[in-house]
Steps between C-alpha positions, in 0.01 A plus 500: 500500500631846408588734784282813522686818412496755782507871417765715649242691703344178637843369594578820688168483687569138596849597620337765725269234639789257557686774692193559719458131562867454594474796744205337677557337836469124525609413146640147505843429361351286222253772401771768513727292280218441243420873493867589464544259208187639330633854551837414347327352196285811459799734535682305228193525272472876564869555427472308176198706393686821584811392306286398200326838510830690523622322186192616314525866601678726258609850590484777244795738505614797297853446369764776493415572134128545589374166370255290692656168601386195689696339785443197717366571847790313670767697310332827589471406870869417520587839354311691772 
């Protein structure tokens, strides 16, 4: 069975819930470990989505001779 794709926003909401649950008193070690593992998986998914999005973003720049050019987001961020 195919795994359901989680949106970035839904993953972030779930991470907030996991944080709340881990902060709660009386969480068993087994439950805490399961929540932690779920959180790590969600963080990895969110990071992958962010990296994929960064690769897609293009930054428009004006070159020294006045022409409009396109640069990768990552290159532009390193130059800042």
